[in-house]
Backbone bond lengths (Angstrom), bond angles and torsions (degrees), N, CA, C in turn:
res aa  C-N    CA-C-N  psi(-1)  N-CA   C-N-CA  omega(-1)  CA-C   N-CA-C  phi
1 M - - - 1.453 - - 1.524 108.64 -
2 H 1.310 114.85 140.82 1.459 120.83 177.54 1.529 108.89 -60.56
3 P 1.340 118.75 134.13 1.472 121.10 -177.05 1.530 113.41 -56.27
4 C 1.325 117.52 -38.56 1.467 120.02 178.94 1.524 110.70 -65.77
5 A 1.324 116.33 -39.29 1.463 120.08 179.18 1.525 110.07 -63.70
6 Q 1.320 116.90 -42.51 1.462 120.66 179.66 1.523 110.73 -62.78
7 Y 1.319 116.71 -46.13 1.459 121.85 179.45 1.534 110.40 -59.80
8 L 1.332 116.54 -48.85 1.459 120.73 -177.38 1.527 111.44 -65.79
9 S 1.320 117.22 -38.53 1.460 120.93 178.12 1.529 110.54 -65.54
10 D 1.326 116.44 -44.31 1.467 120.21 178.68 1.524 110.96 -63.29
11 R 1.330 116.55 -44.09 1.459 120.02 -179.18 1.537 110.34 -67.52
12 G 1.338 116.48 -39.06 1.452 119.72 177.07 1.527 111.70 -61.14
13 S 1.320 116.18 -40.56 1.460 120.70 177.45 1.529 110.74 -63.05
14 L 1.309 116.23 -42.12 1.471 120.69 178.06 1.530 110.38 -64.25
15 Y 1.325 117.35 -44.52 1.457 120.56 177.31 1.530 110.95 -56.49
16 L 1.316 116.45 -42.09 1.461 119.86 -179.35 1.523 110.20 -63.81
17 K 1.315 117.36 -41.44 1.467 120.72 178.43 1.524 111.21 -63.09
18 L 1.330 116.73 -27.58 1.467 121.83 179.08 1.530 112.09 -91.41
19 D 1.330 116.80 8.66 1.469 123.76 -178.33 1.522 113.27 62.69
20 L 1.314 117.22 27.54 1.458 122.60 173.77 1.531 107.31 -97.43
21 V 1.319 114.70 70.22 1.461 122.45 -168.49 1.525 112.13 -62.15
22 E 1.316 118.25 -46.08 1.469 120.43 -178.41 1.528 111.20 -63.39
23 S 1.321 116.84 -40.55 1.469 120.27 177.41 1.520 110.52 -65.10
24 A 1.331 116.34 -38.74 1.467 120.86 177.90 1.521 110.51 -61.68
25 I 1.330 116.33 -48.18 1.468 120.38 -179.11 1.527 110.17 -61.48
26 S 1.313 117.28 -41.24 1.464 120.99 179.99 1.534 111.25 -61.28
27 D 1.333 116.87 -50.19 1.466 120.11 -178.92 1.523 111.63 -65.25
28 L 1.309 117.19 -41.30 1.460 120.29 -178.86 1.521 111.41 -67.39
29 S 1.317 116.98 -35.32 1.467 120.61 176.31 1.529 110.69 -64.52
30 K 1.324 116.52 -39.58 1.469 120.50 177.26 1.530 110.22 -66.97
31 A 1.330 116.78 -39.95 1.470 120.27 178.21 1.526 110.22 -60.94
32 I 1.317 116.49 -39.91 1.469 121.12 179.49 1.523 110.84 -65.35
33 E 1.324 117.58 -33.95 1.462 120.00 176.32 1.528 111.00 -61.61
34 F 1.332 116.96 -38.41 1.466 121.06 178.55 1.522 111.96 -73.76
35 E 1.332 116.85 -39.45 1.474 122.08 -174.78 1.535 110.28 -135.02
36 P 1.320 117.84 78.74 1.458 119.74 -176.24 1.533 114.85 -68.75
37 K 1.306 118.44 -12.19 1.468 121.50 178.94 1.526 112.73 -100.07
38 E 1.320 117.96 6.16 1.462 122.89 179.28 1.532 108.35 -90.14
39 Y 1.326 115.94 107.95 1.464 119.43 -172.57 1.523 113.77 -69.66
40 G 1.312 118.41 -26.63 1.468 121.35 -175.61 1.522 113.64 -59.13
41 S 1.317 116.52 -40.32 1.467 119.83 179.95 1.524 110.90 -66.58
42 Y 1.342 116.73 -37.21 1.461 119.78 176.57 1.529 110.72 -65.32
43 M 1.327 116.14 -40.79 1.456 120.79 -178.05 1.533 110.56 -63.21
44 I 1.326 116.13 -46.46 1.463 119.96 -178.82 1.527 110.30 -68.96
45 R 1.344 117.01 -40.92 1.457 119.13 178.56 1.530 109.92 -64.47
46 G 1.327 117.28 -37.25 1.456 120.24 174.95 1.524 111.38 -59.15
47 D 1.327 116.13 -42.04 1.466 120.39 176.52 1.530 111.17 -62.22
48 A 1.337 116.58 -39.34 1.465 120.61 178.78 1.529 110.49 -65.23
49 Y 1.322 116.28 -44.90 1.462 119.53 177.46 1.529 110.67 -61.25
50 Y 1.316 116.15 -41.71 1.460 120.34 179.68 1.526 110.45 -61.56
51 Q 1.320 115.91 -43.80 1.464 121.31 178.93 1.531 110.62 -62.05
52 K 1.314 116.10 -31.17 1.466 122.59 179.40 1.538 111.72 -82.78
53 N 1.316 117.32 -0.94 1.466 123.89 -175.30 1.519 112.57 66.92
54 A 1.305 117.32 25.02 1.466 122.69 174.17 1.530 106.83 -96.27
55 R 1.322 115.70 74.12 1.461 121.84 -171.01 1.528 113.38 -63.44
56 E 1.319 118.20 -41.01 1.471 119.89 -179.18 1.525 111.21 -63.73
57 E 1.331 116.89 -41.78 1.466 120.26 178.06 1.528 110.57 -65.15
58 A 1.331 116.13 -39.39 1.468 120.31 177.50 1.523 110.31 -61.76
59 L 1.330 116.95 -46.86 1.461 120.12 179.30 1.528 111.90 -61.87
60 T 1.314 116.73 -37.78 1.461 120.46 177.84 1.518 110.39 -60.19
61 D 1.340 116.71 -44.78 1.465 119.89 179.62 1.525 111.39 -67.97
62 Y 1.333 117.87 -41.31 1.459 120.20 179.26 1.531 110.93 -64.61
63 R 1.317 116.26 -37.25 1.475 119.26 176.43 1.526 111.01 -65.45
64 K 1.315 116.75 -36.16 1.467 120.39 177.34 1.530 109.99 -62.83
65 V 1.322 116.89 -39.25 1.473 120.79 176.52 1.528 109.28 -57.82
66 L 1.332 116.45 -45.44 1.464 120.05 -179.75 1.521 112.09 -64.50
67 Q 1.328 117.77 -33.86 1.465 121.27 177.00 1.530 111.07 -66.71
68 I 1.323 116.26 -38.24 1.467 121.10 -176.44 1.525 111.08 -73.64
69 L 1.327 117.08 -40.94 1.462 121.43 -175.01 1.515 111.91 -90.37
70 D 1.337 115.94 144.72 1.460 119.25 172.83 1.529 108.78 -87.24
71 G 1.304 117.11 176.21 1.461 122.64 -174.62 1.515 114.45 -54.18
72 D 1.336 117.12 -45.64 1.468 120.37 -178.21 1.530 111.30 -66.05
73 Q 1.312 116.85 -36.31 1.458 120.49 -178.77 1.523 112.13 -72.43
74 R 1.315 117.31 -20.97 1.468 121.47 -178.25 1.517 112.44 -73.77
75 Q 1.341 117.12 -23.63 1.454 120.06 -177.85 1.516 109.69 -59.52
76 G 1.310 115.64 136.57 1.449 121.30 -179.67 1.522 113.29 93.47
77 L 1.340 117.16 -13.72 1.457 119.77 177.92 1.524 111.67 -84.20
78 F 1.336 116.80 -20.38 1.452 121.08 -174.31 1.524 109.72 -127.38
79 P 1.329 116.96 153.96 1.466 120.16 178.04 1.519 111.80 -59.54
80 A 1.313 116.49 155.89 1.464 121.57 179.21 1.522 109.98 -55.16
81 G 1.311 116.19 137.54 1.453 121.72 178.93 1.517 113.36 89.50
82 N 1.324 118.57 -6.19 1.452 121.58 178.27 1.510 107.36 -105.65
83 S 1.308 116.13 123.51 1.451 121.44 -175.47 1.528 113.00 -79.28
84 G 1.311 116.45 -2.06 1.458 119.36 -176.27 1.501 112.27 99.55
85 E 1.333 116.23 6.26 1.462 119.95 177.83 1.527 108.26 -75.93
86 L 1.301 117.03 129.20 1.462 121.13 179.54 1.514 109.44 -96.43
87 R 1.312 114.79 131.63 1.462 120.63 178.95 1.517 108.80 -126.15
88 T 1.306 116.00 143.54 1.453 119.68 174.58 1.528 108.46 -84.49
89 P 1.341 116.97 144.31 1.475 119.31 -177.98 1.521 111.92 -68.24
């Protein structure tokens, strides 16, 4: 992973834990620019969007995670009995 992407992803995650949602989204978006195939930044940014009640943006990021990961890699990302299919409420 590009060092800048790692730094921005880590800082974005920290911002989210501190409820600095906009700062988290900004850093995670920059991390994705450096490493568009790194699913972790999409996952955390999806969580930030979800926390912000931006459900469509969150779903877009979660779907991107599913595109990046193959079936075996998806295990553990979703509760038991959920195949990883995303549904809107």
